[in-house]
Short mmCIF file of the C-alpha atoms (twelve columns), coordinates in Angstrom:
data_MODEL
# 
_entry.id   MODEL 
# 
loop_
_atom_site.group_PDB 
_atom_site.id 
_atom_site.type_symbol 
_atom_site.label_atom_id 
_atom_site.label_alt_id 
_atom_site.label_comp_id 
_atom_site.label_asym_id 
_atom_site.label_seq_id 
_atom_site.Cartn_x 
_atom_site.Cartn_y 
_atom_site.Cartn_z 
_atom_site.pdbx_PDB_model_num 
ATOM 1   C CA . GLN A 1   0.080   0.459  0.132   1 
ATOM 2   C CA . VAL A 2   1.197   3.430  -0.759  1 
ATOM 3   C CA . GLN A 3   0.755   6.558  1.332   1 
ATOM 4   C CA . LEU A 4   -0.311  10.018 -0.544  1 
ATOM 5   C CA . VAL A 5   0.143   13.310 1.381   1 
ATOM 6   C CA . GLU A 6   -1.017  16.036 -1.030  1 
ATOM 7   C CA . SER A 7   -0.253  19.950 -0.145  1 
ATOM 8   C CA . GLY A 8   -0.493  23.292 -1.864  1 
ATOM 9   C CA . GLY A 9   -3.843  23.847 -1.712  1 
ATOM 10  C CA . GLY A 10  -5.432  27.248 -0.090  1 
ATOM 11  C CA . LEU A 11  -7.642  30.133 -1.318  1 
ATOM 12  C CA . ALA A 12  -6.592  32.289 -4.872  1 
ATOM 13  C CA . GLN A 13  -7.754  34.584 -7.136  1 
ATOM 14  C CA . ALA A 14  -9.560  33.821 -10.113 1 
ATOM 15  C CA . GLY A 15  -6.704  34.047 -12.899 1 
ATOM 16  C CA . GLU A 16  -4.060  33.209 -10.604 1 
ATOM 17  C CA . SER A 17  -1.478  30.171 -10.089 1 
ATOM 18  C CA . LEU A 18  -1.299  27.664 -7.358  1 
ATOM 19  C CA . THR A 19  1.165   24.319 -7.207  1 
ATOM 20  C CA . LEU A 20  -0.631  20.965 -5.609  1 
ATOM 21  C CA . SER A 21  2.193   18.313 -4.482  1 
ATOM 22  C CA . CYS A 22  1.443   15.029 -4.070  1 
ATOM 23  C CA . ALA A 23  4.069   13.104 -2.123  1 
ATOM 24  C CA . ALA A 24  4.513   9.252  -2.256  1 
ATOM 25  C CA . SER A 25  5.658   6.433  -0.086  1 
ATOM 26  C CA . GLY A 26  5.671   2.658  0.817   1 
ATOM 27  C CA . ARG A 27  6.860   1.625  -2.615  1 
ATOM 28  C CA . THR A 28  8.050   1.877  -5.981  1 
ATOM 29  C CA . LEU A 29  6.448   4.100  -8.647  1 
ATOM 30  C CA . SER A 30  7.918   2.446  -12.018 1 
ATOM 31  C CA . GLY A 31  5.388   1.400  -13.956 1 
ATOM 32  C CA . TYR A 32  1.935   3.451  -12.131 1 
ATOM 33  C CA . VAL A 33  -0.237  5.622  -13.719 1 
ATOM 34  C CA . MET A 34  -0.139  9.090  -10.838 1 
ATOM 35  C CA . ARG A 35  -3.273  10.733 -11.050 1 
ATOM 36  C CA . TRP A 36  -5.372  13.969 -9.630  1 
ATOM 37  C CA . PHE A 37  -8.956  13.994 -9.708  1 
ATOM 38  C CA . ARG A 38  -11.360 16.903 -7.589  1 
ATOM 39  C CA . ARG A 39  -14.453 16.625 -6.047  1 
ATOM 40  C CA . ALA A 40  -16.216 20.021 -6.125  1 
ATOM 41  C CA . PRO A 41  -18.984 21.431 -3.894  1 
ATOM 42  C CA . GLY A 42  -22.706 18.696 -4.672  1 
ATOM 43  C CA . LYS A 43  -20.839 16.783 -7.771  1 
ATOM 44  C CA . GLU A 44  -19.199 13.515 -8.155  1 
ATOM 45  C CA . ARG A 45  -15.471 13.457 -8.181  1 
ATOM 46  C CA . GLU A 46  -13.541 13.785 -11.410 1 
ATOM 47  C CA . PHE A 47  -10.480 13.164 -13.010 1 
ATOM 48  C CA . VAL A 48  -8.202  15.941 -13.652 1 
ATOM 49  C CA . ALA A 49  -4.891  14.710 -15.061 1 
ATOM 50  C CA . SER A 50  -2.716  11.716 -15.298 1 
ATOM 51  C CA . ILE A 51  1.194   11.084 -15.497 1 
ATOM 52  C CA . THR A 52  2.879   7.319  -16.051 1 
ATOM 53  C CA . TRP A 53  6.077   7.572  -13.734 1 
ATOM 54  C CA . THR A 54  8.175   6.397  -16.116 1 
ATOM 55  C CA . LEU A 55  7.958   7.609  -19.061 1 
ATOM 56  C CA . GLY A 56  5.948   11.329 -18.112 1 
ATOM 57  C CA . ASN A 57  3.256   10.630 -20.806 1 
ATOM 58  C CA . THR A 58  0.411   13.158 -19.773 1 
ATOM 59  C CA . PHE A 59  -3.196  13.621 -20.164 1 
ATOM 60  C CA . TYR A 60  -5.574  15.894 -19.227 1 
ATOM 61  C CA . ALA A 61  -9.629  16.297 -18.620 1 
ATOM 62  C CA . ASP A 62  -10.788 18.986 -21.283 1 
ATOM 63  C CA . SER A 63  -11.123 21.259 -18.094 1 
ATOM 64  C CA . ALA A 64  -7.167  21.274 -17.222 1 
ATOM 65  C CA . LYS A 65  -6.156  21.419 -20.578 1 
ATOM 66  C CA . GLY A 66  -4.483  24.509 -21.527 1 
ATOM 67  C CA . ARG A 67  -4.401  25.638 -17.597 1 
ATOM 68  C CA . PHE A 68  -2.991  22.859 -15.608 1 
ATOM 69  C CA . THR A 69  0.671   20.832 -16.007 1 
ATOM 70  C CA . ILE A 70  1.208   17.321 -13.961 1 
ATOM 71  C CA . SER A 71  4.671   16.059 -13.656 1 
ATOM 72  C CA . ARG A 72  6.645   14.565 -11.415 1 
ATOM 73  C CA . ASP A 73  10.458  14.216 -9.704  1 
ATOM 74  C CA . ARG A 74  10.494  10.917 -9.411  1 
ATOM 75  C CA . ALA A 75  13.688  11.794 -7.033  1 
ATOM 76  C CA . LYS A 76  11.585  12.437 -4.979  1 
ATOM 77  C CA . SER A 77  8.541   10.663 -5.445  1 
ATOM 78  C CA . THR A 78  6.237   13.366 -5.948  1 
ATOM 79  C CA . VAL A 79  4.004   14.389 -8.444  1 
ATOM 80  C CA . TYR A 80  2.892   18.226 -9.177  1 
ATOM 81  C CA . LEU A 81  -0.066  19.814 -10.484 1 
ATOM 82  C CA . GLN A 82  0.341   23.431 -11.528 1 
ATOM 83  C CA . MET A 83  -2.623  24.978 -11.908 1 
ATOM 84  C CA . ASN A 84  -2.604  28.611 -13.754 1 
ATOM 85  C CA . ALA A 85  -5.381  31.103 -14.554 1 
ATOM 86  C CA . LEU A 86  -7.877  29.426 -12.187 1 
ATOM 87  C CA . LYS A 87  -11.338 30.050 -11.919 1 
ATOM 88  C CA . PRO A 88  -13.960 29.623 -9.418  1 
ATOM 89  C CA . GLU A 89  -15.347 26.017 -11.358 1 
ATOM 90  C CA . ASP A 90  -11.575 24.647 -9.760  1 
ATOM 91  C CA . THR A 91  -12.905 25.163 -6.483  1 
ATOM 92  C CA . ALA A 92  -13.169 21.878 -5.455  1 
ATOM 93  C CA . VAL A 93  -11.447 19.296 -2.993  1 
ATOM 94  C CA . TYR A 94  -7.891  17.944 -5.105  1 
ATOM 95  C CA . TYR A 95  -7.227  14.211 -4.792  1 
ATOM 96  C CA . CYS A 96  -4.131  12.354 -6.034  1 
ATOM 97  C CA . ASN A 97  -4.348  8.454  -6.732  1 
ATOM 98  C CA . LEU A 98  -2.166  5.981  -7.058  1 
ATOM 99  C CA . GLN A 99  -4.568  2.195  -8.201  1 
ATOM 100 C CA . SER A 100 -6.950  2.183  -5.044  1 
ATOM 101 C CA . ASP A 101 -4.801  4.407  -2.805  1 
ATOM 102 C CA . TRP A 102 -6.019  8.075  -2.782  1 
ATOM 103 C CA . GLY A 103 -4.881  11.041 -0.379  1 
ATOM 104 C CA . GLN A 104 -6.190  12.763 2.813   1 
ATOM 105 C CA . GLY A 105 -7.169  15.231 -0.262  1 
ATOM 106 C CA . THR A 106 -6.542  19.481 -0.136  1 
ATOM 107 C CA . GLN A 107 -8.786  22.048 -0.173  1 
ATOM 108 C CA . VAL A 108 -8.795  24.670 -3.320  1 
ATOM 109 C CA . THR A 109 -10.784 27.566 -3.481  1 
ATOM 110 C CA . VAL A 110 -11.122 30.632 -5.813  1 
ATOM 111 C CA . SER A 111 -12.720 33.392 -5.609  1 
ATOM 112 C CA . SER A 112 -14.103 35.432 -8.573  1 
# 
């Protein structure tokens, strides 16, 4: 089982940027896919972005394309989500995911 710890959430104004981090421990990450999800108030959890740990291939939800960038630091076993041009609709709890393991989430609140 892997432990995932998110950080970096907070309050931002529309148009600003935030970077989320997810530190992983407890297992090797090679060959796996790391994902970011989010859950907005009153909505289902939705996929945001993913990255393959070994090759760094990325994939984004339409809502994240052009604004969000997922990356990873293999030496630190950490995945990042750089979020630019934030919108109020980006307000959500953001979760890091690896297979069946989830972090505790970090709150992002964007004011207009």
